[in-house]
Biotite code that builds the C-alpha atoms (Angstrom):
import biotite.structure as struc

atoms = struc.array([
    struc.Atom([141.233, 130.203, 66.230], chain_id="A", res_id=1, res_name="UNK", atom_name="CA", element="C"),
    struc.Atom([138.528, 130.323, 63.537], chain_id="A", res_id=2, res_name="UNK", atom_name="CA", element="C"),
    struc.Atom([136.105, 131.978, 65.958], chain_id="A", res_id=3, res_name="UNK", atom_name="CA", element="C"),
    struc.Atom([138.648, 134.681, 66.770], chain_id="A", res_id=4, res_name="UNK", atom_name="CA", element="C"),
    struc.Atom([139.092, 135.454, 63.075], chain_id="A", res_id=5, res_name="UNK", atom_name="CA", element="C"),
    struc.Atom([135.310, 135.555, 62.574], chain_id="A", res_id=6, res_name="UNK", atom_name="CA", element="C"),
    struc.Atom([134.965, 137.955, 65.510], chain_id="A", res_id=7, res_name="UNK", atom_name="CA", element="C"),
    struc.Atom([137.741, 140.111, 64.052], chain_id="A", res_id=8, res_name="UNK", atom_name="CA", element="C"),
    struc.Atom([136.057, 140.317, 60.644], chain_id="A", res_id=9, res_name="UNK", atom_name="CA", element="C"),
    struc.Atom([132.592, 140.927, 62.119], chain_id="A", res_id=10, res_name="UNK", atom_name="CA", element="C"),
    struc.Atom([134.129, 143.709, 64.215], chain_id="A", res_id=11, res_name="UNK", atom_name="CA", element="C"),
    struc.Atom([135.779, 145.190, 61.135], chain_id="A", res_id=12, res_name="UNK", atom_name="CA", element="C"),
    struc.Atom([132.412, 145.191, 59.357], chain_id="A", res_id=13, res_name="UNK", atom_name="CA", element="C"),
    struc.Atom([130.822, 146.808, 62.423], chain_id="A", res_id=14, res_name="UNK", atom_name="CA", element="C"),
    struc.Atom([133.363, 149.637, 62.304], chain_id="A", res_id=15, res_name="UNK", atom_name="CA", element="C"),
    struc.Atom([132.867, 150.052, 58.564], chain_id="A", res_id=16, res_name="UNK", atom_name="CA", element="C"),
    struc.Atom([129.107, 150.402, 59.001], chain_id="A", res_id=17, res_name="UNK", atom_name="CA", element="C"),
    struc.Atom([129.516, 153.026, 61.728], chain_id="A", res_id=18, res_name="UNK", atom_name="CA", element="C"),
    struc.Atom([131.986, 154.955, 59.612], chain_id="A", res_id=19, res_name="UNK", atom_name="CA", element="C"),
    struc.Atom([129.546, 154.835, 56.709], chain_id="A", res_id=20, res_name="UNK", atom_name="CA", element="C"),
    struc.Atom([126.837, 156.292, 58.957], chain_id="A", res_id=21, res_name="UNK", atom_name="CA", element="C"),
    struc.Atom([129.118, 159.185, 59.880], chain_id="A", res_id=22, res_name="UNK", atom_name="CA", element="C"),
    struc.Atom([130.071, 159.878, 56.288], chain_id="A", res_id=23, res_name="UNK", atom_name="CA", element="C"),
    struc.Atom([126.504, 159.570, 54.964], chain_id="A", res_id=24, res_name="UNK", atom_name="CA", element="C"),
    struc.Atom([125.386, 162.088, 57.594], chain_id="A", res_id=25, res_name="UNK", atom_name="CA", element="C"),
    struc.Atom([128.127, 164.469, 56.484], chain_id="A", res_id=26, res_name="UNK", atom_name="CA", element="C"),
    struc.Atom([127.373, 164.020, 52.776], chain_id="A", res_id=27, res_name="UNK", atom_name="CA", element="C"),
    struc.Atom([123.601, 164.284, 53.190], chain_id="A", res_id=28, res_name="UNK", atom_name="CA", element="C"),
    struc.Atom([124.069, 167.488, 55.173], chain_id="A", res_id=29, res_name="UNK", atom_name="CA", element="C"),
    struc.Atom([126.881, 169.127, 53.200], chain_id="A", res_id=30, res_name="UNK", atom_name="CA", element="C"),
    struc.Atom([125.615, 168.695, 49.631], chain_id="A", res_id=31, res_name="UNK", atom_name="CA", element="C"),
    struc.Atom([124.320, 171.860, 47.983], chain_id="A", res_id=32, res_name="UNK", atom_name="CA", element="C"),
    struc.Atom([122.593, 172.602, 44.713], chain_id="A", res_id=33, res_name="UNK", atom_name="CA", element="C"),
    struc.Atom([119.277, 172.111, 43.018], chain_id="A", res_id=34, res_name="UNK", atom_name="CA", element="C"),
    struc.Atom([120.137, 168.562, 41.903], chain_id="A", res_id=35, res_name="UNK", atom_name="CA", element="C"),
    struc.Atom([121.393, 167.382, 45.299], chain_id="A", res_id=36, res_name="UNK", atom_name="CA", element="C"),
    struc.Atom([118.038, 166.747, 46.969], chain_id="A", res_id=37, res_name="UNK", atom_name="CA", element="C"),
    struc.Atom([117.504, 163.209, 45.603], chain_id="A", res_id=38, res_name="UNK", atom_name="CA", element="C"),
    struc.Atom([120.975, 162.123, 46.693], chain_id="A", res_id=39, res_name="UNK", atom_name="CA", element="C"),
    struc.Atom([120.625, 163.754, 50.105], chain_id="A", res_id=40, res_name="UNK", atom_name="CA", element="C"),
    struc.Atom([117.333, 161.950, 50.687], chain_id="A", res_id=41, res_name="UNK", atom_name="CA", element="C"),
    struc.Atom([118.739, 158.601, 49.506], chain_id="A", res_id=42, res_name="UNK", atom_name="CA", element="C"),
    struc.Atom([121.720, 158.958, 51.849], chain_id="A", res_id=43, res_name="UNK", atom_name="CA", element="C"),
    struc.Atom([119.517, 159.992, 54.763], chain_id="A", res_id=44, res_name="UNK", atom_name="CA", element="C"),
    struc.Atom([117.354, 156.903, 54.224], chain_id="A", res_id=45, res_name="UNK", atom_name="CA", element="C"),
    struc.Atom([120.432, 154.663, 54.023], chain_id="A", res_id=46, res_name="UNK", atom_name="CA", element="C"),
    struc.Atom([121.752, 155.993, 57.351], chain_id="A", res_id=47, res_name="UNK", atom_name="CA", element="C"),
    struc.Atom([119.032, 154.140, 59.230], chain_id="A", res_id=48, res_name="UNK", atom_name="CA", element="C"),
    struc.Atom([119.733, 150.909, 57.376], chain_id="A", res_id=49, res_name="UNK", atom_name="CA", element="C"),
    struc.Atom([123.513, 151.141, 57.845], chain_id="A", res_id=50, res_name="UNK", atom_name="CA", element="C"),
    struc.Atom([123.050, 151.831, 61.557], chain_id="A", res_id=51, res_name="UNK", atom_name="CA", element="C"),
    struc.Atom([120.827, 148.752, 61.736], chain_id="A", res_id=52, res_name="UNK", atom_name="CA", element="C"),
    struc.Atom([123.611, 146.751, 60.090], chain_id="A", res_id=53, res_name="UNK", atom_name="CA", element="C"),
    struc.Atom([126.032, 147.959, 62.772], chain_id="A", res_id=54, res_name="UNK", atom_name="CA", element="C"),
    struc.Atom([123.611, 146.963, 65.511], chain_id="A", res_id=55, res_name="UNK", atom_name="CA", element="C"),
    struc.Atom([123.152, 143.465, 64.055], chain_id="A", res_id=56, res_name="UNK", atom_name="CA", element="C"),
    struc.Atom([126.908, 143.025, 63.726], chain_id="A", res_id=57, res_name="UNK", atom_name="CA", element="C"),
    struc.Atom([127.481, 144.226, 67.297], chain_id="A", res_id=58, res_name="UNK", atom_name="CA", element="C"),
    struc.Atom([124.939, 141.736, 68.608], chain_id="A", res_id=59, res_name="UNK", atom_name="CA", element="C"),
    struc.Atom([126.589, 138.934, 66.642], chain_id="A", res_id=60, res_name="UNK", atom_name="CA", element="C"),
    struc.Atom([130.074, 139.866, 67.881], chain_id="A", res_id=61, res_name="UNK", atom_name="CA", element="C"),
    struc.Atom([128.811, 139.666, 71.462], chain_id="A", res_id=62, res_name="UNK", atom_name="CA", element="C"),
    struc.Atom([126.935, 136.407, 70.831], chain_id="A", res_id=63, res_name="UNK", atom_name="CA", element="C"),
    struc.Atom([130.006, 134.624, 69.474], chain_id="A", res_id=64, res_name="UNK", atom_name="CA", element="C"),
    struc.Atom([132.149, 135.729, 72.405], chain_id="A", res_id=65, res_name="UNK", atom_name="CA", element="C"),
    struc.Atom([133.637, 139.013, 71.299], chain_id="A", res_id=66, res_name="UNK", atom_name="CA", element="C"),
    struc.Atom([133.618, 142.475, 72.798], chain_id="A", res_id=67, res_name="UNK", atom_name="CA", element="C"),
    struc.Atom([132.013, 145.281, 70.822], chain_id="A", res_id=68, res_name="UNK", atom_name="CA", element="C"),
    struc.Atom([134.621, 148.039, 70.556], chain_id="A", res_id=69, res_name="UNK", atom_name="CA", element="C"),
    struc.Atom([134.181, 151.698, 71.380], chain_id="A", res_id=70, res_name="UNK", atom_name="CA", element="C"),
    struc.Atom([135.115, 154.503, 69.033], chain_id="A", res_id=71, res_name="UNK", atom_name="CA", element="C"),
    struc.Atom([138.770, 154.657, 70.130], chain_id="A", res_id=72, res_name="UNK", atom_name="CA", element="C"),
    struc.Atom([139.307, 151.070, 69.000], chain_id="A", res_id=73, res_name="UNK", atom_name="CA", element="C"),
    struc.Atom([137.875, 151.562, 65.522], chain_id="A", res_id=74, res_name="UNK", atom_name="CA", element="C"),
    struc.Atom([140.118, 152.378, 62.582], chain_id="A", res_id=75, res_name="UNK", atom_name="CA", element="C"),
    struc.Atom([138.525, 154.708, 60.029], chain_id="A", res_id=76, res_name="UNK", atom_name="CA", element="C"),
    struc.Atom([139.481, 154.003, 56.425], chain_id="A", res_id=77, res_name="UNK", atom_name="CA", element="C"),
    struc.Atom([136.872, 155.596, 54.121], chain_id="A", res_id=78, res_name="UNK", atom_name="CA", element="C"),
    struc.Atom([139.055, 158.162, 52.393], chain_id="A", res_id=79, res_name="UNK", atom_name="CA", element="C"),
    struc.Atom([136.680, 158.109, 49.412], chain_id="A", res_id=80, res_name="UNK", atom_name="CA", element="C"),
    struc.Atom([133.713, 159.365, 51.464], chain_id="A", res_id=81, res_name="UNK", atom_name="CA", element="C"),
    struc.Atom([135.287, 162.325, 53.217], chain_id="A", res_id=82, res_name="UNK", atom_name="CA", element="C"),
    struc.Atom([133.510, 165.674, 52.809], chain_id="A", res_id=83, res_name="UNK", atom_name="CA", element="C"),
    struc.Atom([134.402, 167.325, 49.535], chain_id="A", res_id=84, res_name="UNK", atom_name="CA", element="C"),
    struc.Atom([135.533, 170.949, 49.321], chain_id="A", res_id=85, res_name="UNK", atom_name="CA", element="C"),
    struc.Atom([133.051, 171.465, 46.490], chain_id="A", res_id=86, res_name="UNK", atom_name="CA", element="C"),
    struc.Atom([129.697, 170.904, 48.174], chain_id="A", res_id=87, res_name="UNK", atom_name="CA", element="C"),
    struc.Atom([128.009, 170.765, 44.756], chain_id="A", res_id=88, res_name="UNK", atom_name="CA", element="C"),
    struc.Atom([130.131, 167.798, 43.593], chain_id="A", res_id=89, res_name="UNK", atom_name="CA", element="C"),
    struc.Atom([127.247, 165.350, 43.543], chain_id="A", res_id=90, res_name="UNK", atom_name="CA", element="C"),
    struc.Atom([129.070, 162.939, 41.223], chain_id="A", res_id=91, res_name="UNK", atom_name="CA", element="C"),
    struc.Atom([132.010, 162.849, 43.643], chain_id="A", res_id=92, res_name="UNK", atom_name="CA", element="C"),
    struc.Atom([129.697, 161.916, 46.511], chain_id="A", res_id=93, res_name="UNK", atom_name="CA", element="C"),
    struc.Atom([127.955, 159.256, 44.403], chain_id="A", res_id=94, res_name="UNK", atom_name="CA", element="C"),
    struc.Atom([131.303, 157.715, 43.454], chain_id="A", res_id=95, res_name="UNK", atom_name="CA", element="C"),
    struc.Atom([132.328, 157.739, 47.127], chain_id="A", res_id=96, res_name="UNK", atom_name="CA", element="C"),
    struc.Atom([129.132, 155.911, 48.065], chain_id="A", res_id=97, res_name="UNK", atom_name="CA", element="C"),
    struc.Atom([129.694, 153.312, 45.342], chain_id="A", res_id=98, res_name="UNK", atom_name="CA", element="C"),
    struc.Atom([133.240, 152.750, 46.616], chain_id="A", res_id=99, res_name="UNK", atom_name="CA", element="C"),
    struc.Atom([131.962, 152.381, 50.193], chain_id="A", res_id=100, res_name="UNK", atom_name="CA", element="C"),
    struc.Atom([129.371, 149.840, 49.069], chain_id="A", res_id=101, res_name="UNK", atom_name="CA", element="C"),
    struc.Atom([131.973, 147.887, 47.086], chain_id="A", res_id=102, res_name="UNK", atom_name="CA", element="C"),
    struc.Atom([134.249, 147.794, 50.120], chain_id="A", res_id=103, res_name="UNK", atom_name="CA", element="C"),
    struc.Atom([131.359, 146.533, 52.277], chain_id="A", res_id=104, res_name="UNK", atom_name="CA", element="C"),
    struc.Atom([130.474, 143.926, 49.651], chain_id="A", res_id=105, res_name="UNK", atom_name="CA", element="C"),
    struc.Atom([134.066, 142.661, 49.689], chain_id="A", res_id=106, res_name="UNK", atom_name="CA", element="C"),
    struc.Atom([134.031, 142.504, 53.506], chain_id="A", res_id=107, res_name="UNK", atom_name="CA", element="C"),
    struc.Atom([130.781, 140.535, 53.607], chain_id="A", res_id=108, res_name="UNK", atom_name="CA", element="C"),
    struc.Atom([132.033, 138.135, 50.948], chain_id="A", res_id=109, res_name="UNK", atom_name="CA", element="C"),
    struc.Atom([135.148, 137.626, 53.089], chain_id="A", res_id=110, res_name="UNK", atom_name="CA", element="C"),
    struc.Atom([132.998, 136.836, 56.129], chain_id="A", res_id=111, res_name="UNK", atom_name="CA", element="C"),
    struc.Atom([130.804, 134.464, 54.113], chain_id="A", res_id=112, res_name="UNK", atom_name="CA", element="C"),
    struc.Atom([133.862, 132.480, 52.993], chain_id="A", res_id=113, res_name="UNK", atom_name="CA", element="C"),
    struc.Atom([135.451, 132.536, 56.434], chain_id="A", res_id=114, res_name="UNK", atom_name="CA", element="C"),
    struc.Atom([132.289, 131.241, 58.131], chain_id="A", res_id=115, res_name="UNK", atom_name="CA", element="C"),
    struc.Atom([131.540, 128.486, 55.616], chain_id="A", res_id=116, res_name="UNK", atom_name="CA", element="C"),
    struc.Atom([131.119, 125.218, 57.480], chain_id="A", res_id=117, res_name="UNK", atom_name="CA", element="C"),
    struc.Atom([132.010, 126.856, 60.808], chain_id="A", res_id=118, res_name="UNK", atom_name="CA", element="C"),
    struc.Atom([129.460, 129.531, 61.779], chain_id="A", res_id=119, res_name="UNK", atom_name="CA", element="C"),
    struc.Atom([126.280, 129.420, 59.725], chain_id="A", res_id=120, res_name="UNK", atom_name="CA", element="C"),
    struc.Atom([124.517, 132.148, 61.720], chain_id="A", res_id=121, res_name="UNK", atom_name="CA", element="C"),
    struc.Atom([127.280, 134.693, 61.096], chain_id="A", res_id=122, res_name="UNK", atom_name="CA", element="C"),
    struc.Atom([127.397, 133.532, 57.492], chain_id="A", res_id=123, res_name="UNK", atom_name="CA", element="C"),
    struc.Atom([123.646, 134.050, 57.134], chain_id="A", res_id=124, res_name="UNK", atom_name="CA", element="C"),
    struc.Atom([123.939, 137.543, 58.625], chain_id="A", res_id=125, res_name="UNK", atom_name="CA", element="C"),
    struc.Atom([126.738, 138.385, 56.194], chain_id="A", res_id=126, res_name="UNK", atom_name="CA", element="C"),
    struc.Atom([124.655, 137.113, 53.270], chain_id="A", res_id=127, res_name="UNK", atom_name="CA", element="C"),
    struc.Atom([121.713, 139.279, 54.347], chain_id="A", res_id=128, res_name="UNK", atom_name="CA", element="C"),
    struc.Atom([123.896, 142.366, 54.730], chain_id="A", res_id=129, res_name="UNK", atom_name="CA", element="C"),
    struc.Atom([125.630, 141.609, 51.422], chain_id="A", res_id=130, res_name="UNK", atom_name="CA", element="C"),
    struc.Atom([122.268, 141.702, 49.648], chain_id="A", res_id=131, res_name="UNK", atom_name="CA", element="C"),
    struc.Atom([121.488, 145.106, 51.189], chain_id="A", res_id=132, res_name="UNK", atom_name="CA", element="C"),
    struc.Atom([124.859, 146.532, 50.167], chain_id="A", res_id=133, res_name="UNK", atom_name="CA", element="C"),
    struc.Atom([124.492, 145.208, 46.618], chain_id="A", res_id=134, res_name="UNK", atom_name="CA", element="C"),
    struc.Atom([121.106, 146.910, 46.391], chain_id="A", res_id=135, res_name="UNK", atom_name="CA", element="C"),
    struc.Atom([122.541, 150.213, 47.666], chain_id="A", res_id=136, res_name="UNK", atom_name="CA", element="C"),
    struc.Atom([125.376, 149.991, 45.138], chain_id="A", res_id=137, res_name="UNK", atom_name="CA", element="C"),
    struc.Atom([122.928, 149.314, 42.299], chain_id="A", res_id=138, res_name="UNK", atom_name="CA", element="C"),
    struc.Atom([120.860, 152.366, 43.288], chain_id="A", res_id=139, res_name="UNK", atom_name="CA", element="C"),
    struc.Atom([123.898, 154.646, 43.306], chain_id="A", res_id=140, res_name="UNK", atom_name="CA", element="C"),
    struc.Atom([125.232, 153.222, 40.036], chain_id="A", res_id=141, res_name="UNK", atom_name="CA", element="C"),
    struc.Atom([121.876, 154.264, 38.553], chain_id="A", res_id=142, res_name="UNK", atom_name="CA", element="C"),
    struc.Atom([122.266, 157.729, 40.064], chain_id="A", res_id=143, res_name="UNK", atom_name="CA", element="C"),
    struc.Atom([125.777, 157.961, 38.616], chain_id="A", res_id=144, res_name="UNK", atom_name="CA", element="C"),
    struc.Atom([124.544, 157.166, 35.103], chain_id="A", res_id=145, res_name="UNK", atom_name="CA", element="C"),
    struc.Atom([121.951, 159.902, 35.321], chain_id="A", res_id=146, res_name="UNK", atom_name="CA", element="C"),
    struc.Atom([124.122, 162.554, 36.950], chain_id="A", res_id=147, res_name="UNK", atom_name="CA", element="C"),
    struc.Atom([127.100, 161.979, 34.625], chain_id="A", res_id=148, res_name="UNK", atom_name="CA", element="C"),
    struc.Atom([124.853, 162.653, 31.611], chain_id="A", res_id=149, res_name="UNK", atom_name="CA", element="C"),
    struc.Atom([124.321, 166.258, 32.677], chain_id="A", res_id=150, res_name="UNK", atom_name="CA", element="C"),
])
């Protein structure tokens, strides 16, 4: 039973990472304006890392006996990262990224707790990914401070 729950939560994290990739591609492409370049480049760089997270999670799901789902089985939920009508709303995109990172942080903390004493490899993976997400959040919090000043 515990393994099934771990697989479920790893699969949820996998879907979240893929959804983040989609939304970061959209945001890094759609943003306009002279001040958008730094954010676009940061998002473009994060796409590769988030895709790597998804690949690591997929491998772990398979290793522990799960089946990696296709797109029709995934449930998108990132309402805060959908493309904005105002393509110059850099602060809106930054806030959406921070929300996405906070949601990922909560998911990895959930996996860490769930795996404690049961699945140390999945727990270690979640800890590694948690550190990456915390770093991304910190970067975008810094961007938010700067962009809200103007």
